[in-house]
N, C-alpha and C positions, 0 to 999 in steps of 0.2 A: 262488432264485439265491444262490450263495455270496458272501459279502462279504469284502473285503480292506481292511486299513489299509496305507497306503503308508509307514509309519514305517520298517519294516525295509529297504524298497527305498532310501529316502533315506539311511539309515545306511550301507548297503553302498556306495552311490554315492560318498559323501563321506568314508568312513573314513580317519582320519589321526590325527596326534598332537594331543591335547587342548590347547586354549588356556585362558585364564582364563575362569571361569564368569560373572564380573560385572565390567565395567569402565565408566568414565564414558562417557556418550553423546558422540559426536563428530560433526563434519560431514565427510563424505567426498565427494570428487570423483573419479569413476572413468569409464572409457570402457566403454560397452556393446558388444555384439557387432558393432554397425554402426559403431563408432568414434565415436559421439556422446558428448559429455561429460554425465554425470549427477551432479547434486548432491543429496545426501540427508543428513538428520540421523538418526543411528541409534546404537544401542548395539552395540558389538563383542561378540559372543557367544563366538566361538571362531575360531582360525586353525589352519592345518595343510595340508600337501601342496599348498602354493601357493595356498590359498583362504582367504577370510575369510567368516564368517557374520555378517550385520548384521541387527539387529532394528529395524524401523521402528515408528512410533508406533501403528500399528494391530495390532501384535503379529505381523506377518508377518516371515519370514526372507528375506533376499536373499543369494545366494551369489555372491561377487565374487572373481575371480582377483586375488591380491595384486599382480601385475605391472601390473594395469590401474588401480590406485589412484594418481592423480596428486597428490592433496593430502589431508591429514587434519588437521583443526583441533579441538582439545579444546574441548568446549562442555558446558553443562549440558543435561539433558533426554535424549531427548525425553519429554515427558509422554504417557502412554498416552491415546489418544483415548477419549472417553466414548461411551456407547451412541448418543446422538443424532448425534454426528459420524460414527460408523461407519455409521449408517443413511444419512446423506447421501452418504457415499462409495460405498456399495453402490447407492443409487438412481442416482447419476451413471453407474456402470458398466453397470447393466442397463437403465436408462431409466425415467423416472417412470411411464410408462403401463404398464410391465410389472413393476413392483416394488411389493410391499406389505410392511410390516414390523410387528413387534409386540415390545415391550420388556418383559421380565420378568427383572429383575436376578438373575444376571449375564448373562442370555441376550439376544441380538439374533436374533430369528427372522425370516428373510426369505423371502418367496414370490416366485419368478421365474415369471411367467405365460408361457404359450405365445403368447397374443395378448391385446389389451386386453379387459377384462371389461365386460360391460354393467352399467349402474348397478344393475340388479335383483340382481346377484350380489355386490355389494360387501359386504353383510351376511354372506353365506356365507363370503367370503374372511376377514373379520374373525373370524368364529366358528371357522373352521379354524385360523387363526393362534393364537387364544386357547387352543384345545385343544392345539395343538402346544407352546406355551409352558408350559402347565400340566403337560404330560407331561414336558418337560425338567426342570422343577422337581422332579418326582417322581423322575426319574433322579438328580438331584443329591442329594436326600434319602436315597435308597437307597444311593448310593455312600458318602456321608459316614457313614451308620450302619455300613456294612461296615468302612470303614477304622478307625473308632473301636473296633469290636469286635475287629478284628485288631491293634489297637494300632500302627497305622502313622501316622507323623507326616505332617501335611498343612497347607497354607496356602491362603488364598483366592486365586482367580485374579487375576492382575495386569491382564489385559485382559478386556473383555466377550467372552463366548463366542458366536461367530457360527454359526448354523445356517441353511444355505441349502436350501430345498425347491424342486425344479424340477418344474413341471407337465408339461413336454414331455420326452419321452425324448431327442429329438435335442439339445435345449438342455443336458441333463445330460451327454450324451456329449461334446459340444463343450467344455463346461467341464472335464470330467474330463481330456480330452486336453490342454487348455491347462495344467493343473496338473502332470500327470505327464510331459508331453512325449511321450506315446504309448508310454512304456516300461511294462513289466510286463503285467498282465492287461489285455486290451482293454476299452475303456470300456463297450461294450454288454453286457458280462458282469458289470458291477459294479452292485450295488443301492444302494450308498452308501459313503462313505469319509471318514475323518478324515485331513487332511494335516498332517504335521509342519512343512511349510514355510509354508503359509498360516495354519495354526492354525484353519482353518474345517472344519466338518462339512458335507458335501454329501450330499443324499439325493434320491431320486425320490419324487414325491408318492404314487405307488402304494404305497410302503412304509409310508405313514402310516395305513393301514387297521388294521394290528396293531401297528405301531411296533417290530417285531422288529429290523429293520436299524437304525433310528435309535437304539434302545437300545444295541445292540452298539457302534456307532461313537461314541455319546455317552460310553460308558465310557472309550474311548481318550482322548477329549477331556478328560474329568475327570482321568484319571491324569496327563496331562502339564501340565494347567493348574493343578492343585492341588499341583504341584511335588513329586509323589512321585518322578518320574523327570524327567531333563532331555530336552527334545526333541533329536533327532538323536544321543542317546547310544546306545551299543551294547547296548541292552536285548534279551535273547534274545526272539525272536518268540514262542516257546511261552509265555513268562510274560505277555507283552503280550496275546496271544489267550486265554490261560487265564483271566485276570481277566474279559475281555469276554464270553467264552462262559458264565461263571458266572451272568450275569444274563439272565433271560428274562421275557417278559410274556405275559399272557393277557387277551384282550379289552381291550388298552390299559392294563392294570395290571401292575406288576412283581410277578410271582408266585414267582420263583425267584431266590435269591441264591447266591453262591459256595459256601456250606456245604451247600446242598441238592443232591440228585441231579437232573441234567437227563436225562430219558428219551431225548431226541434224541441227545445226545452220548455217553451211556452205550452206546446201541446202536452208534454209530459205533466206539467204542474196542473194544467186545467183538467186533465183526466185523472189526477190523483184522488184516491178514495180512502187511503189509510194513513198516509204520512202528512203531518202538519208542520208549520214553522216551529212550533214549540218542541216537537219531537226531534227535529234535526239540530236545534240549538242546544238541547240538553243532553243528547245521546248520539254517539257516532255509529251505533250498531246497525242502523237502517242502511248505511252505505255498503255494508259487507254482505247483506243477504240477497239472494237471487230474486226473491219475490218483491222486496221493497226498494231495492237500490235505484230502479228507474225513477220512482216517485221521489226518492231522497235527492237525487241529482237534479230533478226538475225543481224541487222546492229550494235547493241551494242556489240554483241560478236565479230563481224568482226573488228570493229575499235579498240576495246581493244586488241584483239589478235595481230593485226598488230603493234600497238604501243609498247606493251610489248615485242614483238619478235624482231622488227626491230629498234626501237628507245628506247633502254633500258635506256640510260642516260637521255634524255629528259623526258621519262616516269616518272622517279624518281622525276625530277623537277616539273612535273605537279602534282604528288601526294602531294608533299610538298606545292605547291600553294593551292591546294584544302583543305589540312589539316589545313591551317591557317584561313579558313572561320569559322565564329562563329555562334552559334545557333541564329536563327531568323533574320539573316542578309538578306537584300534585294538585289536582283540581276536581271539584265535584259539580254536579248539575246546578246546584244552588248558586255557586260562584259564577257560572256562565250566565245565568239569568240576571244576576246582580250587575255583571259587566255590561250586559246589553241595556238594561234599564238605566244604568249610570251614563252611558254614552248617548242614548237616543231619547231618554226622558219619557218613554212610552213602553207599555207592555207589548208582548208579542201578539196577543189576541187583537189588540187595537190596530196594530200595523198590518196584520193579516187581513183585516176587513178592508183596509185601504187598497190592497193589491189589485183586486178585480176591476174596480172603476178606473184606477190609474193605468192598468194595462190596456183596457178598452180604449181609453183616450189616446194612449201612445200608439196603438195599432193603427188608428185612423191617421194620426200625424205622420207616422213612418210608412204608411201604406203597405203593411205587412199582410201577406196571405198565409194564414195558418193551415190551410187545407188545399195544397196544390193537387191537381188531378194527376193520377197515375194509372197506367193501363191496368184493368182488372186482371187478376190471375198472373201478373208478371212479378218475378222475383229478381232483384238485383243483388249481387254479392261480390265482394272483393275479399279474397283470402289467399294466403300462401302463394303469392306472386301470380295469381290468376284472377280474372274478372269475368263473371258470368252473368248473362241475362237469360232467364228461362221463363217460358210461358207454360202454365199448366191448365189443361182444360178437361172437362168431363164429357165423355162421349154419350151417345144415346143409350148405350148398353150399361151405363153406370161406371165405366172404367175410366181411370185417370190417365191421361197421356201428357207428355212434356217434350218440349223442344226448345232450342235456343242457340246461343253462340258463346264461345269462350275466347278470351284474349289473353295473350302472354304479356303481363305487365312487368316482367323482370327487366331491369335496365342493363343487365349484364350478359345474359346467355339464353339460348334456347332451353326449354324445359319439357319434361314429360308430365302429363296430368292424369289424374283420376278424379272424375266429377260424379257426385251422386246427388239426387234429389230424394229426400227421405220424408215419409209421412208419419203422422201420429197414429196411423192405422197399422204400422209395422211393415209397410212395403217401401220399395225403392226402385229406382232405375239408375243406370250408370253409363258413363262414357269414358273410354280410355284413349288418350292421344299420346302416342309414343314420343313425338318430338314436334314442338311448336316453336318457331323462331321468334325472336324479340319483336314485340309490337304487332305480331300477326294474329289474325282472328280466324277461327274455324267454326263451321256450323256443327251443332250438336243435333243429330238427326232425331226425328220424332220416335219416342219409345213409350210403351205402356209401363206405368209404374206398378209393376206386379211382383217383382222379386221379393222374397221374404227376408227380412232382416234377421240377424242372429238373436236368439232367445225369444222369438215370436212363437207363442203357443197357438194362438188363433188370430187370423187376420181380421182387422176391424175396419170400419168405415173411415176414410181419410177426410179430415176437415182442415188440417193445417200442414204446411210443408216447410222444409228448410233445405238449403243447398250446402253441400260440403265440398271444398276443393282441396285436393292434395297435389303437391308438385314435388318434383325431384329432378336433379340433373340427369339427362338422358343416359349418361354412362355410369350412373350410380348402381349400387347393388339393388336398391329398392326399385328403381325403374326397370332393372333386369327382371325382377320378380313379376312385375306387372306385365311385362312383355311376354313372359312365359305363360301368362294366364292366371297367375296367382294374385288376383285382385282382392283388396281388403273388403270384407263384408261388414256393413254398418251394424252396430249393436243397438238393439231396441231397449229403451229404458222407460217405456210407458207403463 
């Protein structure tokens, strides 16, 4: 699943004239949407276009219409909450029975459970949180090493860095909708995100198998909390994503940094047909669309990699130029091109021509294989605390059949699963596993992919496939429905 940071969305929503970057903390009294008086101690971050951005003691931003502010009293503070105070705040929000935490400075790693854990799983939860905290410290170390090598100025975080890990898909979706207001990419298509408003990183537990998504989003959190850029400043989305895509992990270890070639993103940019360097530099919209986002992310990685590798000194100049941009500042495409030209002394068209030959030479030096062999007809998928490997074959009679295996990747408990393989022809096959213990694997028996999906009027020929994994605690109401034979039927959108 593709991941998205909501920083650019927030910047677009709030774009206005910049206010002061740092003012004394005040006490504000304002009316909320329901007309109720709210009193808060906060630091004024920025004003503009009739709005004020206030930073509270937990590092979160509140956006308040200027006209709703009834009173403002200058006061000292607020002092940032420490890690223990933040943990208490989060425990109160999610409930003591459903929240576990682990502190590893500067991180507060929180686990939001789907349901209360049995005592026998407490040690598993502790081990999982310890592993997640250790990984985040590794991210911090890799990022700090990179910025030092790139000669980019940075400062320690002002507030503890909160990482929320959700065991339940539904809980994650609900939380994501509460933060984004339902705008942008739908929550069920997001694997994790860093919010410039809350300053929290939120991820699904299923993504902690490889930590690919946590790594990407944690880089966003590092960029803005180490004061390289200001939160809600008009930082071009390509640069924001270019840094994040530069880091990759293998088996839970960071194996690729921004100066190394990413086979994944190199393949994306080499296969791009519609998106160019100029389009991603001048316009963020390509990152939000399902059709162009893959190409946009590939181009973002490519341009960032080329600049940080070949143009090290101008790269530092460009970062300093972006770091001077203030929250809520307004910017147009022409200004972005001017900034780029000012820093690198070349136009985008000229730099784009350099990319191909420079990449070819680097591939030979780094001995990178962009086309690793994969078994034909085999689908690998990790979703919702399950890992599936399925093989689809066509029989002599023209029928498609599939078989494979499923592994429970939950670090906490046994799970019930419903697995489907769905075709673009409107057919599917399914497997129901009532209870699979932690780290156990079960065979998915060979089945014909012939069941009709919902809303299919006429069955078509199958050319492409996708796997969908659903999981639930075995004692949950949803798992009970599955066990009684009430299995969900996929909906056809072709």
